[in-house]
C-alpha positions as a Markdown table, in Angstrom:
| # | Residue | x | y | z |
|---|---|---|---|---|
| 1 | Unk | 1.1 | 23.2 | -3.9 |
| 2 | Unk | -2.8 | 22.4 | -3.3 |
| 3 | Unk | -3.9 | 20.6 | -0.2 |
| 4 | Unk | -6.5 | 18.4 | 0.6 |
| 5 | Unk | -8.0 | 16.2 | 3.5 |
| 6 | Unk | -6.9 | 12.5 | 3.1 |
| 7 | Unk | -10.0 | 10.5 | 3.0 |
| 8 | Unk | -11.7 | 10.1 | 6.3 |
| 9 | Unk | -8.4 | 11.7 | 8.1 |
| 10 | Unk | -8.0 | 15.1 | 9.9 |
| 11 | Unk | -4.3 | 14.8 | 7.7 |
| 12 | Unk | -4.2 | 18.1 | 5.4 |
| 13 | Unk | -1.7 | 16.9 | 2.9 |
| 14 | Unk | -0.3 | 18.3 | -0.3 |
| 15 | Unk | -1.8 | 16.9 | -3.4 |
| 16 | Unk | 1.6 | 15.5 | -4.5 |
| 17 | Unk | 3.5 | 12.7 | -2.2 |
| 18 | Unk | 7.0 | 12.5 | -2.6 |
| 19 | Unk | 7.9 | 9.0 | -3.0 |
| 20 | Unk | 10.9 | 8.2 | -1.1 |
| 21 | Unk | 12.0 | 4.6 | -2.8 |
| 22 | Unk | 15.0 | 6.3 | -4.3 |
| 23 | Unk | 16.8 | 7.3 | -1.3 |
| 24 | Unk | 19.0 | 4.9 | 0.7 |
| 25 | Unk | 22.4 | 3.3 | 0.6 |
| 26 | Unk | 22.0 | 1.3 | -2.5 |
| 27 | Unk | 24.7 | -1.7 | -1.1 |
| 28 | Unk | 21.7 | -2.4 | 1.5 |
| 29 | Unk | 19.3 | -2.5 | -1.6 |
| 30 | Unk | 18.6 | -4.1 | -5.0 |
| 31 | Unk | 18.1 | -0.5 | -6.6 |
| 32 | Unk | 21.4 | 0.4 | -8.1 |
| 33 | Unk | 20.0 | 4.1 | -9.0 |
| 34 | Unk | 18.5 | 5.1 | -5.4 |
| 35 | Unk | 20.4 | 8.4 | -4.0 |
| 36 | Unk | 23.1 | 8.7 | -0.9 |
| 37 | Unk | 22.2 | 10.8 | 1.7 |
| 38 | Unk | 23.5 | 14.3 | 0.7 |
| 39 | Unk | 21.7 | 13.7 | -2.5 |
| 40 | Unk | 18.6 | 12.4 | -1.3 |
| 41 | Unk | 18.7 | 15.4 | 1.6 |
| 42 | Unk | 18.7 | 17.9 | -1.7 |
| 43 | Unk | 15.7 | 16.6 | -3.3 |
| 44 | Unk | 14.1 | 16.7 | -0.1 |
| 45 | Unk | 14.2 | 19.8 | 1.3 |
| 46 | Unk | 13.4 | 21.1 | -2.4 |
| 47 | Unk | 10.3 | 19.6 | -2.1 |
| 48 | Unk | 9.7 | 21.4 | 0.9 |
| 49 | Unk | 10.5 | 24.4 | -0.9 |
| 50 | Unk | 7.6 | 23.7 | -3.3 |
| 51 | Unk | 5.2 | 23.0 | -0.6 |
| 52 | Unk | 5.1 | 19.1 | -0.8 |
| 53 | Unk | 4.5 | 18.2 | 3.1 |
| 54 | Unk | 3.7 | 14.6 | 2.3 |
| 55 | Unk | 6.6 | 11.9 | 2.6 |
| 56 | Unk | 6.1 | 8.5 | 1.9 |
| 57 | Unk | 8.6 | 5.4 | 2.9 |
| 58 | Unk | 8.9 | 2.1 | 4.0 |
| 59 | Unk | 11.0 | -0.6 | 6.1 |
| 60 | Unk | 11.8 | -2.7 | 2.9 |
| 61 | Unk | 13.3 | 0.5 | 1.3 |
| 62 | Unk | 17.1 | 0.2 | 1.3 |
| 63 | Unk | 17.1 | -1.9 | 4.3 |
| 64 | Unk | 15.7 | 0.9 | 6.6 |
| 65 | Unk | 18.2 | 3.7 | 5.3 |
| 66 | Unk | 15.6 | 5.0 | 3.2 |
| 67 | Unk | 14.0 | 5.8 | 6.4 |
| 68 | Unk | 16.9 | 6.8 | 7.9 |
| 69 | Unk | 17.9 | 9.7 | 5.2 |
| 70 | Unk | 13.7 | 10.8 | 5.2 |
| 71 | Unk | 14.1 | 11.1 | 9.2 |
| 72 | Unk | 17.1 | 13.1 | 9.3 |
| 73 | Unk | 16.2 | 15.6 | 6.7 |
| 74 | Unk | 12.8 | 16.2 | 7.8 |
| 75 | Unk | 14.2 | 16.9 | 11.3 |
| 76 | Unk | 16.8 | 19.4 | 9.7 |
| 77 | Unk | 14.4 | 21.0 | 7.2 |
| 78 | Unk | 10.9 | 21.3 | 8.4 |
| 79 | Unk | 8.4 | 21.4 | 11.8 |
| 80 | Unk | 7.5 | 17.9 | 12.6 |
| 81 | Unk | 4.0 | 19.1 | 13.2 |
| 82 | Unk | 4.0 | 20.8 | 9.5 |
| 83 | Unk | 4.8 | 17.6 | 7.6 |
| 84 | Unk | 2.7 | 14.0 | 6.9 |
| 85 | Unk | 5.2 | 11.1 | 7.1 |
| 86 | Unk | 3.7 | 7.5 | 5.8 |
| 87 | Unk | 5.7 | 4.5 | 6.0 |
| 88 | Unk | 5.1 | 0.7 | 5.6 |
| 89 | Unk | 5.6 | -2.4 | 7.4 |
| 90 | Unk | 6.1 | -6.1 | 5.5 |
| 91 | Unk | 4.1 | -9.4 | 6.7 |
| 92 | Unk | 5.5 | -11.7 | 9.0 |
| 93 | Unk | 8.6 | -13.8 | 7.8 |
| 94 | Unk | 8.7 | -17.3 | 7.7 |
| 95 | Unk | 10.8 | -17.6 | 10.3 |
| 96 | Unk | 8.5 | -15.0 | 12.9 |
| 97 | Unk | 6.0 | -17.3 | 11.7 |
| 98 | Unk | 7.8 | -20.5 | 13.1 |
| 99 | Unk | 8.7 | -18.9 | 16.2 |
| 100 | Unk | 5.5 | -18.2 | 16.9 |
| 101 | Unk | 5.4 | -14.0 | 17.0 |
| 102 | Unk | 1.7 | -12.9 | 16.4 |
| 103 | Unk | 0.8 | -10.6 | 14.4 |
| 104 | Unk | 0.3 | -8.1 | 17.4 |
| 105 | Unk | 3.8 | -8.6 | 18.1 |
| 106 | Unk | 5.0 | -8.3 | 14.6 |
| 107 | Unk | 3.4 | -5.0 | 14.0 |
| 108 | Unk | 4.5 | -3.3 | 17.4 |
| 109 | Unk | 8.3 | -4.6 | 16.5 |
| 110 | Unk | 7.9 | -3.2 | 13.0 |
| 111 | Unk | 6.8 | 0.3 | 13.9 |
| 112 | Unk | 9.5 | 0.4 | 16.6 |
| 113 | Unk | 12.2 | -0.2 | 14.4 |
| 114 | Unk | 10.6 | 2.5 | 11.5 |
| 115 | Unk | 10.6 | 4.9 | 14.6 |
| 116 | Unk | 13.8 | 4.1 | 15.8 |
| 117 | Unk | 15.1 | 4.7 | 12.0 |
| 118 | Unk | 13.0 | 8.2 | 11.4 |
| 119 | Unk | 14.3 | 9.5 | 14.9 |
| 120 | Unk | 10.3 | 10.3 | 15.5 |
| 121 | Unk | 7.5 | 9.4 | 18.2 |
| 122 | Unk | 4.9 | 8.5 | 15.8 |
| 123 | Unk | 4.1 | 8.3 | 12.0 |
| 124 | Unk | 1.0 | 10.0 | 10.5 |
| 125 | Unk | 0.3 | 7.2 | 8.4 |
| 126 | Unk | 1.2 | 3.5 | 9.1 |
| 127 | Unk | 0.4 | 1.2 | 5.8 |
| 128 | Unk | 0.1 | -2.3 | 5.5 |
| 129 | Unk | 2.6 | -2.6 | 2.6 |
| 130 | Unk | 0.8 | -6.0 | 1.2 |
| 131 | Unk | -1.7 | -8.5 | 2.3 |
| 132 | Unk | -0.4 | -11.2 | 4.5 |
| 133 | Unk | -2.1 | -14.4 | 4.0 |
| 134 | Unk | 0.0 | -16.0 | 6.8 |
| 135 | Unk | -1.7 | -13.9 | 9.6 |
| 136 | Unk | -5.5 | -13.8 | 10.4 |
| 137 | Unk | -7.1 | -10.3 | 9.4 |
| 138 | Unk | -8.0 | -9.8 | 13.2 |
| 139 | Unk | -4.5 | -10.1 | 14.4 |
| 140 | Unk | -3.7 | -7.6 | 11.5 |
| 141 | Unk | -6.2 | -4.8 | 12.6 |
| 142 | Unk | -6.0 | -5.2 | 16.2 |
| 143 | Unk | -2.1 | -4.8 | 16.0 |
| 144 | Unk | -2.9 | -1.5 | 14.0 |
| 145 | Unk | -5.6 | -0.6 | 16.3 |
| 146 | Unk | -3.2 | -0.8 | 19.5 |
| 147 | Unk | -0.4 | 1.4 | 18.2 |
| 148 | Unk | -3.1 | 3.7 | 16.9 |
| 149 | Unk | -4.3 | 4.1 | 20.4 |
| 150 | Unk | -0.4 | 3.8 | 21.5 |
| 151 | Unk | 0.2 | 7.5 | 19.7 |
| 152 | Unk | 2.8 | 5.6 | 17.5 |
| 153 | Unk | 0.5 | 6.1 | 14.1 |
| 154 | Unk | -2.0 | 8.9 | 13.7 |
| 155 | Unk | -3.8 | 6.7 | 11.1 |
| 156 | Unk | -3.5 | 3.5 | 8.8 |
| 157 | Unk | -3.6 | 2.8 | 5.2 |
| 158 | Unk | -3.1 | -0.1 | 3.0 |
| 159 | Unk | -1.3 | -0.8 | -0.2 |
| 160 | Unk | -1.1 | -3.4 | -2.9 |
| 161 | Unk | -4.5 | -5.2 | -2.1 |
| 162 | Unk | -7.8 | -5.9 | -4.2 |
| 163 | Unk | -11.0 | -3.9 | -3.2 |
| 164 | Unk | -12.7 | -6.5 | -1.1 |
| 165 | Unk | -9.8 | -7.0 | 0.9 |
| 166 | Unk | -9.7 | -3.6 | 1.5 |
| 167 | Unk | -13.8 | -3.6 | 2.6 |
| 168 | Unk | -13.6 | -6.8 | 4.6 |
| 169 | Unk | -10.5 | -5.3 | 6.9 |
| 170 | Unk | -12.4 | -1.9 | 7.4 |
| 171 | Unk | -16.0 | -3.8 | 7.8 |
| 172 | Unk | -13.7 | -5.7 | 10.5 |
| 173 | Unk | -12.5 | -2.7 | 11.4 |
| 174 | Unk | -16.1 | -1.1 | 12.0 |
| 175 | Unk | -17.4 | -4.1 | 14.0 |
| 176 | Unk | -14.8 | -4.4 | 16.6 |
| 177 | Unk | -14.1 | -0.7 | 16.9 |
| 178 | Unk | -10.8 | -0.8 | 15.8 |
| 179 | Unk | -9.4 | 2.1 | 13.6 |
| 180 | Unk | -10.1 | 1.6 | 9.7 |
| 181 | Unk | -8.3 | 2.8 | 6.5 |
| 182 | Unk | -8.1 | 6.0 | 5.4 |
| 183 | Unk | -6.3 | 5.6 | 2.4 |
| 184 | Unk | -5.2 | 3.0 | -0.5 |
| 185 | Unk | -1.8 | 2.9 | -2.4 |
| 186 | Unk | -2.1 | 0.7 | -5.1 |
| 187 | Unk | -0.8 | 0.6 | -8.6 |
| 188 | Unk | -2.4 | 3.3 | -10.9 |
| 189 | Unk | -0.9 | 5.7 | -13.6 |
| 190 | Unk | -2.5 | 6.7 | -17.5 |
| 191 | Unk | -1.1 | 3.4 | -18.9 |
| 192 | Unk | -2.3 | 1.1 | -16.0 |
| 193 | Unk | -5.9 | 1.9 | -15.0 |
| 194 | Unk | -6.7 | -1.6 | -13.5 |
| 195 | Unk | -7.8 | 0.2 | -10.1 |
| 196 | Unk | -10.8 | 1.9 | -12.0 |
| 197 | Unk | -12.3 | -1.7 | -12.1 |
| 198 | Unk | -13.7 | -1.8 | -8.5 |
| 199 | Unk | -11.3 | -0.3 | -5.9 |
| 200 | Unk | -11.7 | 3.6 | -7.3 |
| 201 | Unk | -15.7 | 3.1 | -7.0 |
| 202 | Unk | -15.0 | 1.7 | -3.5 |
| 203 | Unk | -12.2 | 4.6 | -2.4 |
| 204 | Unk | -15.0 | 7.2 | -3.9 |
| 205 | Unk | -18.4 | 5.4 | -1.8 |
| 206 | Unk | -16.0 | 5.3 | 1.6 |
| 207 | Unk | -14.0 | 8.4 | 1.3 |
| 208 | Unk | -11.2 | 6.6 | 1.3 |
| 209 | Unk | -8.1 | 8.7 | -0.2 |
| 210 | Unk | -6.2 | 6.8 | -3.3 |
| 211 | Unk | -2.2 | 7.7 | -2.9 |
| 212 | Unk | -1.5 | 5.4 | -5.8 |
| 213 | Unk | 2.6 | 4.5 | -7.0 |
| 214 | Unk | 4.1 | 4.2 | -9.9 |
| 215 | Unk | 2.6 | 7.7 | -11.0 |
| 216 | Unk | 5.1 | 8.0 | -13.9 |
| 217 | Unk | 5.0 | 4.2 | -14.9 |
| 218 | Unk | 8.8 | 4.3 | -13.8 |
| 219 | Unk | 9.6 | 7.6 | -15.7 |
| 220 | Unk | 8.1 | 6.0 | -19.2 |
| 221 | Unk | 4.7 | 8.7 | -18.8 |
| 222 | Unk | 7.6 | 11.3 | -18.2 |
| 223 | Unk | 9.7 | 10.9 | -21.6 |
| 224 | Unk | 9.5 | 10.6 | -24.9 |
| 225 | Unk | 9.1 | 7.2 | -27.2 |
| 226 | Unk | 13.2 | 6.4 | -27.4 |
| 227 | Unk | 14.4 | 8.4 | -24.5 |
| 228 | Unk | 16.2 | 6.3 | -21.8 |
| 229 | Unk | 17.3 | 7.2 | -18.1 |
| 230 | Unk | 19.5 | 5.0 | -15.7 |
| 231 | Unk | 16.0 | 4.2 | -14.1 |
| 232 | Unk | 14.6 | 2.7 | -17.1 |
| 233 | Unk | 17.8 | 0.6 | -18.1 |
| 234 | Unk | 18.1 | -0.5 | -14.6 |
| 235 | Unk | 15.1 | -1.0 | -12.9 |
| 236 | Unk | 14.0 | -4.4 | -13.5 |
| 237 | Unk | 10.7 | -4.6 | -11.7 |
| 238 | Unk | 9.8 | -1.5 | -13.9 |
| 239 | Unk | 10.6 | -3.6 | -16.9 |
| 240 | Unk | 8.6 | -6.6 | -15.4 |
| 241 | Unk | 5.3 | -4.0 | -14.8 |
| 242 | Unk | 5.6 | -2.5 | -18.8 |
| 243 | Unk | 7.6 | -4.1 | -20.8 |
| 244 | Unk | 5.2 | -6.8 | -22.1 |
| 245 | Unk | 2.6 | -4.0 | -23.0 |
| 246 | Unk | 5.0 | -1.7 | -24.7 |
| 247 | Unk | 3.6 | -1.6 | -28.0 |
| 248 | Unk | -0.1 | -0.6 | -26.8 |
| 249 | Unk | 1.4 | 1.6 | -24.3 |
| 250 | Unk | 3.0 | 3.8 | -26.7 |
| 251 | Unk | 0.3 | 5.1 | -28.5 |
| 252 | Unk | -0.9 | 6.9 | -25.2 |
| 253 | Unk | 3.0 | 7.5 | -24.5 |
| 254 | Unk | 2.7 | 9.4 | -27.7 |
| 255 | Unk | -0.5 | 11.4 | -27.0 |
| 256 | Unk | 0.9 | 12.8 | -23.3 |
| 257 | Unk | 3.9 | 14.2 | -25.7 |
| 258 | Unk | 2.0 | 15.4 | -28.3 |
| 259 | Unk | -0.1 | 17.2 | -25.8 |
| 260 | Unk | 3.0 | 18.2 | -23.6 |
| 261 | Unk | 4.1 | 19.7 | -26.9 |
| 262 | Unk | 0.5 | 21.5 | -27.6 |
| 263 | Unk | 0.0 | 22.8 | -24.0 |
| 264 | Unk | 3.9 | 24.2 | -23.8 |
| 265 | Unk | 4.6 | 21.9 | -20.7 |
| 266 | Unk | 6.3 | 19.0 | -19.7 |
| 267 | Unk | 5.1 | 15.0 | -19.9 |
| 268 | Unk | 5.4 | 14.9 | -16.1 |
| 269 | Unk | 2.9 | 17.7 | -15.6 |
| 270 | Unk | 0.2 | 16.4 | -18.4 |
| 271 | Unk | 0.8 | 12.8 | -17.2 |
| 272 | Unk | 0.4 | 13.8 | -13.4 |
| 273 | Unk | -2.4 | 16.4 | -14.6 |
| 274 | Unk | -4.8 | 13.4 | -15.5 |
| 275 | Unk | -3.8 | 11.3 | -12.6 |
| 276 | Unk | -5.0 | 14.2 | -10.3 |
| 277 | Unk | -8.3 | 14.3 | -11.8 |
| 278 | Unk | -9.0 | 10.9 | -10.2 |
| 279 | Unk | -6.8 | 10.5 | -6.8 |
| 280 | Unk | -5.8 | 12.4 | -3.7 |
| 281 | Unk | -2.4 | 12.8 | -3.9 |
| 282 | Unk | -0.3 | 10.5 | -6.0 |
| 283 | Unk | 3.2 | 9.4 | -4.5 |
| 284 | Unk | 5.7 | 10.5 | -7.1 |
| 285 | Unk | 9.4 | 9.2 | -6.8 |
| 286 | Unk | 12.2 | 11.9 | -7.4 |
| 287 | Unk | 15.7 | 11.8 | -7.8 |
| 288 | Unk | 16.1 | 15.3 | -9.5 |
| 289 | Unk | 15.3 | 18.5 | -8.9 |
| 290 | Unk | 13.4 | 19.2 | -11.9 |
| 291 | Unk | 11.6 | 15.4 | -11.2 |
| 292 | Unk | 10.2 | 17.5 | -8.0 |
| 293 | Unk | 9.5 | 20.6 | -10.1 |
| 294 | Unk | 7.6 | 18.8 | -12.8 |
| 295 | Unk | 5.5 | 17.0 | -10.1 |
| 296 | Unk | 4.7 | 20.3 | -8.4 |
| 297 | Unk | 4.0 | 22.4 | -11.4 |
| 298 | Unk | 1.2 | 19.8 | -12.1 |
| 299 | Unk | -1.0 | 20.4 | -9.7 |
| 300 | Unk | -1.9 | 23.8 | -11.3 |
| 301 | Unk | -2.4 | 22.4 | -14.6 |
| 302 | Unk | -6.5 | 21.6 | -15.6 |
| 303 | Unk | -6.7 | 19.5 | -18.6 |
| 304 | Unk | -10.2 | 19.8 | -20.5 |
| 305 | Unk | -12.9 | 17.1 | -20.5 |
| 306 | Unk | -11.5 | 16.7 | -24.4 |
| 307 | Unk | -7.9 | 16.1 | -23.3 |
| 308 | Unk | -9.0 | 13.5 | -20.8 |
| 309 | Unk | -11.1 | 11.6 | -23.0 |
| 310 | Unk | -8.1 | 11.8 | -25.9 |
| 311 | Unk | -5.1 | 10.4 | -23.3 |
| 312 | Unk | -8.1 | 7.9 | -22.3 |
| 313 | Unk | -9.7 | 6.4 | -25.2 |
| 314 | Unk | -6.2 | 4.1 | -26.5 |
| 315 | Unk | -6.4 | 2.2 | -23.1 |
| 316 | Unk | -6.7 | -1.4 | -23.4 |
| 317 | Unk | -7.0 | -4.1 | -20.1 |
| 318 | Unk | -3.8 | -5.2 | -18.8 |
| 319 | Unk | -2.8 | -8.4 | -16.7 |
| 320 | Unk | -1.9 | -7.5 | -13.3 |
| 321 | Unk | 2.1 | -7.7 | -12.7 |
| 322 | Unk | 4.5 | -7.5 | -10.0 |
| 323 | Unk | 3.1 | -7.4 | -6.2 |
| 324 | Unk | -0.7 | -7.9 | -7.7 |
| 325 | Unk | 0.2 | -10.8 | -9.3 |
| 326 | Unk | 1.4 | -12.5 | -6.8 |
| 327 | Unk | -1.5 | -11.3 | -4.5 |
| 328 | Unk | -3.7 | -13.2 | -6.8 |
| 329 | Unk | -1.6 | -16.2 | -7.0 |
| 330 | Unk | -1.8 | -16.0 | -3.2 |
| 331 | Unk | -5.4 | -15.5 | -2.9 |
| 332 | Unk | -6.1 | -18.7 | -5.5 |
| 333 | Unk | -4.1 | -20.7 | -2.5 |
| 334 | Unk | -0.7 | -20.4 | -3.3 |
| 335 | Unk | 0.5 | -18.8 | -0.1 |
| 336 | Unk | 4.3 | -19.0 | -0.5 |
| 337 | Unk | 4.7 | -16.7 | -3.9 |
| 338 | Unk | 6.5 | -13.9 | -1.5 |
| 339 | Unk | 9.8 | -13.8 | 0.0 |
| 340 | Unk | 8.9 | -11.8 | 2.7 |
| 341 | Unk | 12.2 | -11.5 | 4.4 |
| 342 | Unk | 14.5 | -8.3 | 3.8 |
| 343 | Unk | 12.3 | -7.2 | 0.7 |
| 344 | Unk | 11.9 | -4.5 | -1.5 |
| 345 | Unk | 8.1 | -3.8 | -2.5 |
| 346 | Unk | 7.8 | -0.6 | -4.8 |
| 347 | Unk | 4.7 | 1.3 | -3.5 |
């Protein structure tokens, strides 16, 4: 495994971040393919054995049971100082807004709940899961700064935002002396490269780490065309994101398969090796041992410039889908496009 600093932080993270959305009690979530605690622990332990020290979860994943599984496993299998734990919080609910709960109060309640779920005194990275159009940005940044000062989070990150939103937030933080976002977790992979338009350029200039989710496009970039899996069959959200562009995406997926055969490696390794040339640490979900092994192996695979260009050249622009499509509508003034209760956001 290789390691690097996470943006402008002092966090030393593995080049692969284990995405923990696949862990948690399926009865408490929207996904039927999640792992129970016993199998989640096996995956987490194997990741640690392969050198992965960076774990990403969220309070919204299976009603907090993902956080609980991750926290208990890391307590049993790792020293706290040797792992980097990230979790995320949701916007205020309509009920909280009606009750007058401020952004600062909401963030404190969210982090306290996550810390209880995790069984930890602090998280290394606390991530603003999706832009809250109903809460003043000052309240968000002030609330996050307060938990950093209180020692409940070492650093803060953001997910599912536009480049202008990240720039605006960090400009406010700099003006007020607040903690700034050191990372961004967006939707980015070989068949969805819209982050390259503006976000990647901003992150390069300001040394903000990119830790994208959907690194394998819900499994599409790890399987030959026609292959299937339980997740591919049952993940409605992934189908929402990719089905409309399946024909054009298949051209790239076939190239991934061809290059994998040529290099004698897996499609997972090719897809992640490409992404690792662009970002700090992709968030890679794993529900089987070989998922973890393929992700870890990708770190040592170097693609040539010619191979990278060949993989990239068939890409065509994609429309925003999923959370970012909702974000577009909200930015345009439709402030009620999310249901912000016990929802689950992929990131």
